[in-house]
N, C-alpha and C positions, 0 to 999 in steps of 0.2 A: 770211667771207660767204659768197661766191657759192658754193664748195663746200657748204656746210651748207643752204643753200637747195635745191641738186642732188640733196639723199638721196634715197631712191627712200621714207622714209617722210613726205616732206614735201608732198608733192604727187600729185594723181593724174594720171598721164600715161596716154599713148595702149596702151601695153602692157599696165598694170593693165586699164584698164576694157575692154580685149579681152578680158579673162576673165572679166569678167561676162556681154559678150556673147557671147560664144562658150557659155557655160552656158545662156543664156537659148533660144540656137539649138539645144541638145542638146536640155532639155526641149522645144521645140515639135516636134519630130522625132523624137521618141518616143511610141513607143502606148502606152506605159504609163501616160503622164502623162495623155492625154487618155482614159486608160480609168479611172484614177482619179480623175480632176476627174467623168469623165460616170458614172461611179457613185454620187457624193458629191449632182451634184444630181437622180436620178433618184430615190433614196432619201428625199431633203427633200422634192421634190415629189410622191412617194408620200405624204408625212404631212400635205402641205399639202391635198389632197384631202378628207381627211377633216375638217380644218380647215374647208373651204369646204362640206363637207356639214353641219357642225355648225350653222355659221352659218345656214343656208338651210332647217332644222329645227326647227319649232316645238316650244317646252317649255310642257309644261301648265301651265296656270295652277291654284292650289291655294287653297282658302279655308283660310286656315292656323287664323281664328279662329270659323269655322262660323257669322258671320252672314248668309249667303246663306240658309241651312236655313231653311224655315217649320215650325218645332216645335209649333205650335198648328193646322197646317192651314186654317188661315183664309185664306189666301193671300196673305199679306203675309210679306216676308222679316224673317228675326228681326233685323238689323239696321236696318231702316226701323223697327220698331216701338220699337226702343230709340231710336232718333233722334225719331221722333215723340211718344215718353214712356207707349207702350201696354205692357202687358204680351204678352211674345211666347210665356209658357207658357198661357195663357187665349186660348180660341176668340172667348169671348165680347168679349172687348178685344183691338180693331184700328183703327185711325187710316182710318176710314170717309170722313173729308173730302179724301184724297190718294188718287190710283189708285197700286194694290200697283206694286212696281218689280219689274224683271225680277230672278230671282236672281244674273245674271250680272254686274249692279251692283256685286253685294257683295262682288265676291273682287276683290283687289287695291285695294281703294280707300283703303287706310293706308298707301300708302309712304310712304317717310322724303326728303326733298329730299335728293338725292344732291347737287346745286349746291354747298348752304351745304358739306358734306362736302370736296368738290374743293378750298374755297378754303381749305381749311385752319381753319374757324370752327366754334363748339359748334353745336348744333343744339337746339332746343326746339321738340319737336311736343304736340300737343294730340288730345285724345278725337276724331274725326271721326265715330263713328257711336253716339256714345252710350252703349255698353257698360259704360262704364267710371263714369259719371254715374248709371246706372242702380242703382249699388252701395248697400248700406242705409248703413252707416256711412263718417265720413270717415276713420278708419283705413283702410278697404279700399280707399278710395279715390285714399288718399294711400301707396302702398306702398314708394315711396322716401324718404318722411318730408322733402320738401323743403318743406312745408308748402304746396302744391299740390296741389291736386286733380288727378285724371285729365293728367297730362305726362308725358313722357318727355323725357330730357336725356343727349345725345350731347355727350361731353366729348372735344375733340381735343387731342392733343397732338403736334405735330409735330416736335416735336424727338425724340422716344424714337418717335415713328411708331408709339404707341398709342390707341386711344379705348376709352374707358369709356361704357358706355350701362345708363342705370338708370332704370326706367321703371315706370310704375304699370302695375296690371292693366287687359288690354286697350286699350294705347295701341300705335297705330303697330305694330300688331301682325300684319299681312296684307301685306307688300310684293309686287312684281311679281315671280313667279318669269322669267317670259321679259326682261325688262329687265333684271335682276341676271343670271341666267345667261349672255347673251349676250356681255355686258362679263366678266364672270368668266372667260367661257370664253375669248374673246378675247387675254386676257390671259395666259390657262394654255398659250394655243400656243406664243403669242412668246415667251415665260420658257422652256417646254421646249423648242422647238426650239432657242432661240439659244442657251442653256445646255449643253444635252448634246448636239445635233446639229453645231451650227456651233463654238461654243468649244473643248467636248472631242473632239469626233468629227473634225470638220474640224480642228482645232488641232493634234492631236496624230497624224494617219492620212496628213492631205497629210507632213509631214516623216517619217515613218516608212517612206513608200513613194520619197520625192523628196530626202531630204536625207542620208540613214543612207551610201548612197552615193555621195556627191558628192566624195569623195576618194577615196574607199576604190578606186572601179570605177575611178578614172584608173588608181592603182596597180597594180591586176591587170589590166589590159589593158599599161599601159605606156606611155601617151600623156601621162602623167603628168610624163615628162621634156622634153617640149615644153616645160610651164610653167616649170619649175623651169629649162630652159635662158637663160630670160630674165633681165635684173639684175634681180629681183623677190624678195625674200624670202617666205618660205614661208608667213609669219603673213599678209602680204597677199593672197598666192594664197588663203589658207582665206578673208579676208574675201570679196574680191573675189566665189570662186563660192557666196558665200550670199547674197552684194547679188544676185547671177543668180539663187537659187533666189527669195527676195523678190521678186524683177521680176516670177516669176509666179503667185506662191502669194498676194500681198497683191492682185492687183489682182480674181484670183477671188473673193477672201473677200469683197471689196467689192463686185463686181457680185452676186453671189450674195446678199445682204444689202440692196443697193437693190431687186433686183426682188420679195424677197418682200416690203419694205416697203412698195413700191408696192400688190402684190395684198393685203394685208392691210387697207392705208390705206384701201384702196376696197370690199373688202366687210367691213369689220369693222362693228360697229354704230357711228354716230355721228348728230348731228343735223343735220352738213353734208355734203360730198360727199367729205371725205379725212380721217383720223385724224392730223394734224399731229402731235399730240404723239408720236404712236409712232415717227415720224422718229428723234428722240434715243436712243431705246431701242434702234433697229436699229444706230444707227451705235455705240453702247456694245458693244454686241454684237459687232458687225467689230474695233472695235478691239481689244477684248481678244481675240478670235480671232487678228488678226494681232500682238498679241503675244507670246500662248502660242506660236503657227507659229514666232515669230522664235527663244524659247528653246527648246522641244523642237527645232527643226532646226540647232542650235547642239552641242544637247547629245547628239542622233544621230550628226550629221559625226563629232563625236568620237568616240562606240564605233567608227565605223567605220575611222576610225585608228588605236584600238586593237587591234582584234582583224580578220581578217577574217570572220567572222562577227558583225559587232557588231549586224546585225540582231537578235541573240537579246537581248543587251541591251537595246535598245531595246524590246524587247515586254516584258520584265521590268520596265523602268521605267514602260513606257504603263498596266503593270497598275496599280501602285504610283498612278499618279497616277487610274487609274478608280475606285478606291479612295476616294480624296480628292474626285473630282465626287459621290460618293455621300452622303462626309460634309459636303460644303460646301452641297450640295442640300439635303441633310435636314434637316442642322443649322440650316437657316435664318439661318446666320453666328455661330451660339453657341460652337462649335467651336475652341480655338486649334491643332489639329492641324494644320489646313487651310494653316498658313502655312509649314508646312514642305513646301511644293509648289509647284508651278507652276501649277495647276490653279485654287490655291485663291485666286489672287492676280487669276486671269482672272476668278472670278465674282465676284471684291469690284468688278472697272471696273462689270460688268455693274449689280451690286445697288445701285453710287453713280447710274449713271445711271438705273436704273430711278426712286428716291428723287426725283431733280431733273427727271424728265419727267413723272413718274405721283405726285406727292405725295399724292394720294388714296387707295394704293394698299393700305397697311395697314387704312385706315378700311373700304373696300371687303370687306376679308379678315373684320375682325369682326362687318360689320352682316351679311354672310352666314354666317359662324357663331354667330350669333345668332337668325339664322333670323328676324325679326322677334318673339322672343321667345314663340313656343310649343313648346311641350315639355313632359314629365313628370318629376315627381318620382322619382328611383332610390331603392335602400334604405337610402342615408346620409343622406336628407334633401338631398341636392344635385340641382339643376334640370339635366336634360338635352334642349338644346335642338336642333331638328332644322336643319340648316345647309340651306341655299339652295343651287340646282345652280350645281357650278363653286367654291365656296367651298372646299372641300378641295383641289382641286387647285392652285387658285391661291395655298392657304397653301403647298403643297408646296414649290412653284418658286420663293417669293420669298425674300429674303433681305435681311440687313443688313450692312452693310462690317463691325461690330462694333470699328471703329477708335477709336470715342470721339471723331472729328473730325465737321466739317462733311461731305457726301457731296463737295462739290466736291474738299476736300481729300485724302479717300479716295481716289477717283479717279485723283490727280496721286500721291501715294503709293504706289499698286499699280502705275501706270507705272511709276516711277522704279525699282520694285522687280524689275519683270519685265525692263526692260532692264539693271540692275545684274545680275542673273543671265546672261542674255543674253553681256553682256561677258565675266564670269567664265568661263562657257562657253567662250567664244569664246580669252580668254586662255590657260588649260588647254590645249584644244585644239592653239593654234598651237605653245605648247611641248611637247607630244608631236610634232606634225607635225616640228618643226626635228630631235629626235632620233630621228626614224623612217630605218631604213634603205629606201631606196628601190631595190628588185633592177629 
């Protein structure tokens, strides 16, 4: 029993942990390590400047329904005349019992109650300005054919993450572009920089530059003999070299995401001082980046063991993963091919975190694409709506897990798959390492 307890695979002895400490010390003293991390920080913070500028730029308000116009030139906006029951097309008919409203009062006056949608509840709105009520027949006033004149119904399906909008003509058709655009732009930045900038670029380029030579460089320089001279199995040397690599990259990813969370949390649109819900999204991004950097690091280290020019194999693999990144992002989670990649499972972690922390995200997208119902009929007889600012970028960067389970379960499954990939990559790598002759 005593000899079994003393085997090198049964405990973490000082000689083993010394390898991880030595690896971390190597990274800290190399200029290349700080150059890669510094370049990453500079690139991401340059993108952050565009975000800060966008959050401080005013978005022009548009009169989507035209009720701020004075069609008959009597000094009263059309919306006010509809509301008061006079004819906006006749200069002789105007509500002289009230003062004329300023035209800007009738811009963005028909907004949807976002708080109701954020809670995942159905929203029923009414005709705020009276332009629906002024229509001649009941069929014109009840375009959605639900038996209620001049209403809009927004049906929210929190399980599928979908929204169905069915409105009568002229109801809640003039949303606030400033309010919507800032919220959609804020979320678009977090998802764009999070998925592409941190999960993919950091997740793959840190391992490419830091992990590919983890064993290969020691073999080339001959210093691997000092490690193998100790009574430690080669598989354990590989494991502890990887732990040293993670001891440098994981704190860097966590720290960068935490700083970005603070900046965007205080800068982004909010009724309070700080956007607390964003913290969960940023931590999902950090966790996804940490998991993919683990898998990529183990794979790239194995490439270095196989071939002295293993970085070429790593670049080819990175090209495949880049393609899978676009598939995962642009498909919105509908493409099954992403499951045959590392990055695809990383994106699932982010999408699951977004669904938990921003439960109204898909409602926000649908409302923005609908644009308040202001649009034109195309040659096929279909309505083409003018989307609100920020709706299409938010749609492009948003996705669904597509696993057919709850978001928390999807988060756990994706994490487990990535851990399994990392373990398998290490297992294969240590087999190759054991059979490798070290000159």
